[in-house]
Structure formats: C-alpha cells, structure tokens
N, C-alpha and C positions, 0 to 999 in steps of 0.2 A: 240818253239811253239809246242803244242801237239794237236792232233785231239781230239775233244770232242765227246764222244760216247753218243748218245741219243737213248734209247730203246723206240721208240714211234710210230711205226705204228703197232700195235694197234693204229696208229696215232690218237691221240685225244681220243681214247677209253682207258679205264682202262687196263693196261697191266697185264693180268692174268698170272699165273704160266704156264698154258698150252701154251699160246702164246709165253712166253719167251723160253720155251723148244722147241717149233716149230722153233723159230728164230735160236736158238743155233744149232739144228740139221740140219736145212737147210743151215746155213752159213758154218758149218763144212763140209757138203757134197760138197757144191759148191767150197769151198776152196781147197778140194782135187781133184775135178774132172773138175772144170771150170777155170775161170780167163782168162785174155787176151791170154795167151799161149794156153790154152785149147780151147778157142773160135776160134783161127786161125786154129787149127787142125780140129775142128768140122765143120766149114763152108766149108772145102775142101772136105767133104764127099758128097755122092750123095744126102743124105737127107738134108744136110745143117745144121745138128745138131748132137750131140752125142746121138745115139739111146740107148746106154747102160746107159747113165746118165738119159735119159728120163724114162727108165724102172725103174731105182732106185728111181727117184722122185715120180713115180706112186706107187711103191711098199712100199717104206719107209714112205712117207708122204701123199700118196693119193692126190697129188697135182692136177691132172686133174679133180678130182671130188670134189674139196674142198668145193664148194658152192652148189653142186647138192644135192637133197633130199636123205635121207638115203634109201628110198625104191627103188631107182635106183642105189644103190651102192656108193653113195656119202657120204661125211662127214657131210653135213648139216651145214657147218659153214657160217659165215656172211661176210660182206664186210671188216671188220677189219682184218680178217685172210687173205682174198684175197689180201688186200693192203700190208700186211706184206710180203707175199710170193713174190709179184711183186717187192717190194723194194729190197729184197735180190737178186732176179734174175737180177734186174737192176744194182745193185752194182758191179756185176762181168761181166756184159754184156753177160750173158749166152745165146747162141742161143738155142731155144727150141720151140716146137709147143704150148707152154702154152697160149700165148696171143691169137693166132688164134683159138685154139681149146676150151680152158676152159673159156676164157673171152668173145670171140666174138660169136662163133657158138653154144656152149652148152646151154647158156641161151635162145637163140632164139628157139632151138629145144624144150627145156623144156616149153617155153611159148606158142608156136604156133603149135607144133606137135600133132598128134593124140596120143591116149594112146598106140596104137600099135607101132608107131614110137618111142615114148619116151621109151617104154619098151625094144625095140630092140637096140636102139642107145646109150642111156645115160649110161647104165651099162658098155658098151664097152669103152665109153669115160672116165668114172671114173676109169676104170682099166688101162688106158693108151694104150690099144690095137688098138684104133681107133683115128686117128687125123683128124681134119677138117680144112677147109678154107672157109672164107666168100668171095664170088665173087660179087663185086659191080662194075657195069659199070660206066665209067667216062664220057661218051659222050651222045649226043642226046639233050642237053639243051642249048648249046651255052654259057656255063659258062667258062670264062677265055679267052683263046686265039683264038677265031675265029671258023672256020668251024668244027674242030674236037670236039669242045665242051669240051676241057679239063678243069678240075677243078684246077684253080691256084689262088694264092692270087693276089688281085688287079683286076682292070677292064681291060679286054683284048680288042683287036681290033674288035672282033666280038660282042661287046656289052655285054660282060660277067658281071656277078654280083659280082665277087670276093668273093665267099662263101667258099673258102678253098678247101681241097681235097674231093674226093668222099666218103671216110669213115666218117669223121666228119660231112659232110653234111647229109648223109643218116641216121646217128645216131642223127640228130637234134642238133649237137653241134655248128655248124657254120651257121645254117640257118634253116628255117622252112621246114622240109622234106615233107610237104604236098603241098608246094607252087609251086614246079616244078616237072615235070615227069622225075626225075633224072635217072630212069632205062631205059628210052627210051620214045620217044614221040608218039609212035604208027605208025610212018611213016619211021623213019630212026634213026640210032644211037642206042646206048645202047644194051641191050639184049632183044630179042623178044621171047615170049612164045605163041605157037599156038597148036591147036589140029587138025592136018590134017585129022584124021579119026573120029573126033568128040569125042574121048574118051581119047586117050593117048597124053600126053604133049610132045612137042618137042621144043628145045631151039636153037636160032640162034643169034650170036653176038660175041662180044669180050670184054674183060676187061683186064686192065693192073694193075700192082702194087698190085697183090693179095698176101697177106702175107701167106707164106708157101704153095702157090698154086701149086707148081710143085711136092710136095711130099705127100700132104694130101690124106688120104684114102677116104674121103668124101668131096664133094664140096656142099656148101650151096649157091645157086645162086639166086640173085635178078633179076627178069625179068619183062618186061612190057607186058601186054596183054589187049585185048578188044578194040584195035583201039584208035583213038584220042579222040572221044567224050566220050567214056565210059572206058577210059584207067585206069588201076590200076596196082599197083606193087604187085607181089606175090613172095614167096620164094619157091625154088625147091631143091630137093636132086638129086645129080648126083654122080654115083659111077665110078670113073675114072679107077679103076683096076679090074672091073668085079665082083663086089659083087653080082649084080643081073643078070649078063650075063657072059657066059664063056669067051667071047672075049673082055670084057670091054665095055666102052661107045663108040660106033662108032661116028665118026665126032668130037671127042674131041682131041684138041692138047694143050699140056701144055709145056711152054718153060720158063726155069729159066732165070731171067733177071740179067744183071750186075748191081749192086747197089752200091751206095755211102757207105752205112752202111753194112759192110760185115756180121755183126752179126744178121741181120734181113732179111732173104731171101724173095724174091718176085718173082712173075711169071706173064707171060702173058697167059691168058686162052682164047682159041678160041673154039667156039661151032658152029658146022655146022650140024643142024638137030639132035642134041644130045637128046636121050630119057631121060626124067626126071620124077620124082615123086613129086607131089605137097606136100609141107610141110603143114600138117594139113588137114582139111576136107572141108574148105570153100574156094571157088575161087572168092569171091567178093572183096577181098582185105581189108575188114573191119577190123580194128584193127592192121594191119601190121605197118603203120607208127608210131602209138602210142607205140607198143611194141619195135620197133627199137629205138625210142626216150628214152623209159624207160631203155632199155639195155644200151643205150649210156651213161647214167649217171654212171652206174657201170664201163663201159669201160673207161670213163674219169678219174674216181678215180683211177682205176688200172694203167692207163698210167701215171697219176701224181705220184703215189707211185713209179713206175718203174723209172721215170725221177729223182725223189728225190734220189733214190738209186744210179743211175748212177752218178749224181752230187756229191754225197757223196764219191763214189768210186774214182772219179777224184780228189776231194779235198784231200782225205787221201793219195793218191799217191804223190800229190804235196807237202803236208806237209812233207812226208817222204823224198822227194828229197831235199827240202830247208833246212832240218836239217842236211843233210850230205854233201851237196855241199858247198865248201868253196870258199870265195873270200876275198882278202886282209887279209887272216889269220883267218877268222871267218865264221861260217855258214851264208849263205845268208838269212836264215830265221830269223836271229837276227837283220836284218835291219828293221827299223820302217816302211819304205815304203812297204816292202814285207808283214809285219804283217798286215798292214792296208788293203792291197789288199785281202789277204786271209780272214781277218775278214769280209769284205764286202760279199765275196762269202758265208761264213758260215751263215751270216744273211739272205741272199737270200734263202739258202737251208732250214733253219729253218722256214722261213716265208712260203715257199711252203709246208713243212711238217705240219705246223699248219693249213694251209688252207685245206690240204688233210684230216687231222684229223677232221676238222669241217664238211667236206663233208660226211665223214663216220658217224659222229654223227647225222647229219641231216637225212641221209638215214635210220638210226636206230631209228628215231623218238625222238632224244635227242637234236636236235638243238633248236634255239630260237623259230622257227615256229612250232616245234613238228609235229605230225601227220604223221610221216613216218611209213612204215611197210616193213621191210626187206630191201634188198639191192637196191630196186627200189623206196623206199619211199621218202618223203620229199616234194612232190608237186613242185610248182615253186621255192621254196627255195632250194630244192635239185638240180634243174637244174642250178640255179645261182651258188651254192656252187661248184658243179662238174666242171662247165666250168671255173670258176675263179681259182680253184685249179690246173687244167691242164695248164692254161695259165701261172700261176706263176711258176709251176714246169718246164715248157719249158724254161722260161726265166732264172731260176736258173741253169738249166742244161747247157744252152748256156754260161752263165757267168763262170761257173766252168770249162767247157771245154776250153774256151778261156784263162783263167788264167793258166790252166795246160800246154797248149802249150807254152805260154809266159814265164812262170817261169822255164820251163825245158831248156830254152835257145836254143842253136843250135840244140841239139838232139830233142827238142820238135817240130821242124818244118819238121822233116823227116817223110815221110809216114810210114816207117817201125817201128817207135816207138809206144809204147802202148798209148801214149797221143792222137794219132790220131784216135784210136778206139773210144774214148770218144768224140772227136771233130766231127767225122762223125756221131755218134749216135745222138748228139745234133742237128746237121744240118738236118739230114734225118727226125728226129721226127718232127721238125718244118714244114717240107714239107708235111709229111704224115698226121699229126694229128692237125695241126694248120691252119693258123698262130695264134699266141697268141692274136694279135689285133682283129682278127675276133671272137675268143672265148670270149673275153671280150665284144665285141659288142653284141654278141648273149645273153650273160648273162644280159647285160643292157636291152635288149628287154624283157627278161623274168621278169626282175625286174620292168618293166614299165617305165624305164628311157628314152627309145628310141621310145616310142609309138607303140611298137610291141608286147607287152605281150599277152599271150593267156590264 
C-alpha cells in the first residue's frame, strides 16, 4: 500500500505555482527542524516551542504575517495560503505560536484596533518579534458542570447548555456568542473590567486553557464591563513583560498547565487589578461579537486544515509501518483487512480536505452562494461550511489517530511512541475546539434546519 499525495490545500482552490513552492519550502523546513522528535525537544523549553524555528518561519516565509495587509508588513495572502500553512504545521505537529498569534489574535487587532494600535502591533507580529495569546474566560454563565461554569460538552449538573469550550463558543462556532454573557455576568465569574479612577482600565478575574498564554509577549483579554443590565464584552491589551511599564503588569500571574497534548501549550492566567488598554476606541461593545464570529470562521478553517494535516501525518506513518512490519512472512499491509481500515481513514481525510476546500472557496466568494469577500466572506453559507469542515476534520483526525495506535500493535499503546502524539492531539483538539456534534448542530442552526438561524 502506498500513501496517496494530494496537493490540495490550496484546498479546493486552484493550486498555483506560488502555493506549490510555499508548500515545498515549508515542508522542507519542517522536515529538517520539526517532526515528533523535534516537537518533544521544543516543548521542553521555557517557551514551549523552538524559538529558532519560529524565527526561521517568520524570516523565510513570513508566516506570522501571512494574511496581514502589506501596509503593516504582512504578505496580504488569503485563506487558501493560511490553510496550506496550517496543514503542513499540523502534519508534523510542530509546536509554535502560529495559531494563537497569527490566526486568533492578529485578525482581531486588525479588525478592532485603532490605527495607532494596528501600526504599532501588526508589523511586529508580521516580523515574528511579537507573539500574542487570546485570553477567554470560561466561567460566569453556568455552562457545563455546575457552579464554576466550565464549558464542557453535554449538559452539566448546574443546568449547563452544552455549548462546548470557551474558544469555539466565543467565536460563534458552537453557540450564539450574543446569547450568554460568556466573559462574565457582571456579578461574578469570568473577567471583569472596571475604571476605578474613571479613566484607566483595570482587569480582575481568571482564565484557563489559554493557548501559549505563559509565553506570549502580548495578551488580548476578553472582559465584561458595565454591570448586569448594561453588560458588554470588550477586548483589552495587557503587556505581561513590561512593554508599557518597566516592572511589567502588576497583579498578573501566568502559570503553564500540564496538558494532554504536549505540542499545544496552555496556561492559566490570573488578573488581580491588572492595568489594561482598550482595544480600539469604542467602549460600547458594539461589533465585538460580530467580529469574533467572523474571525471564528477563519479560525475554524485553519483548525480544520491543521487537523487534516495531522491526520495525514498519522496515516503516512501508519502506512510506512504496515509496509515494513511482517507477520506470517508477509507485510501486514498486504492483508485485505488492514488495507480496508486504512482506506476508510483515507476517505475520511479526503472528505475533510474537500470540505475545508469548499469553506475556503465560500470565503473567497466562489461557493454556491457566492457573495464572499476575503477570508471572512460567505455570509451564513460561510458559517455553515467552516463549522462542518472543522467537525469533519476532527472526526478524521480521531479516526486516523485511533488506527495509528491500533495498527502499530504493542508499541502503539506505549505513551513514549510517536503514535501517541497524534492520539493526544486528536483527543485534545476535540476538547478544545469541539465537540464535533456541537459544531454540526450550530451549522444546522445557521442553515435554518434547527430553527435558530440568524
């Protein structure tokens, strides 16, 4: 059995020579500097990633600024190029600040920041000298398991709504992010923003599972303000290492968490009267949920492409193993049952790749519904396509990881084997960005099938 190579993220878009060259360059760099062995070494560092590789990715390919406008030092590329980069990073499970910085934080700064903030921050992000983390509180609304308000799949004892994790909910992927005060209810929980002196903002609260939160040079914090009747969610800038003050941000504590997926670092962020700067110039919260939701579609496509890459990486390793491991005098990959199992995984991966490609096409205004404009285009069709692509990719990644463990036999069930890096990634992604069932339910709402379309 041989692995089938499909050059398709450009997924769904026409693969131009520039994109093919980008893929070749990125894959070659990651093959030399990353991979499971490199990932294990990188996560053991204080940053949780290979800082030298990050510098190379920024300098050689301009990856952090891939989709940022050229006037801010970016490459001005579209969603197809972003998906391509995410697929290659996922294939090797490369730990990097790319997701937290370039996919999550940078578009929010570009959309909501003042011109001064954009001019100061985006060029540094594009150059790779500034990393960011998006801090989203997970408490305050009683979703999931009771008094803490944790966001979990399913209905918790506290009357939770089963809307998934804080990230997909805030981005509108697993629920309507205007329906619940997810950043805090104005009385308790979440992160609260106040102006004690009437002028300067101060943040108080805590958030967990913050991607790259322990090492980021800038925190983009979602906080609730205005009390319960007039409550609203705003985004704030916090400099942990003293960009604005010589002693750093007083009252800020960041603690790296022990995680299931070693290749995706997370942190707990505590804020106790931390000074912060409002992102943008308006403090009425108008437009914030809509921008989060729009950015969420890009995030969903990027995550889907990354999951497709990870699933393909797991499949390729499994194919390599079954073609060399012999039983009864013949490679186990020659047995029909093994071929069928791997073929089913390949079908799942290619289905996820196709859906991701369709989501890219819709965002670019080339889907059946048309009407897109840039990476946030597509209207309701774009929301449906992005959610379904991510759901399918999470399922494919889980199936590939499971077969990787199973078909590696005894060595596959040992934590030390590389197969478990893919298994842990699949499991953790479902917890962080899913569940897939909730992503599909939300897509059905957008499509008008569940009575909840907006």
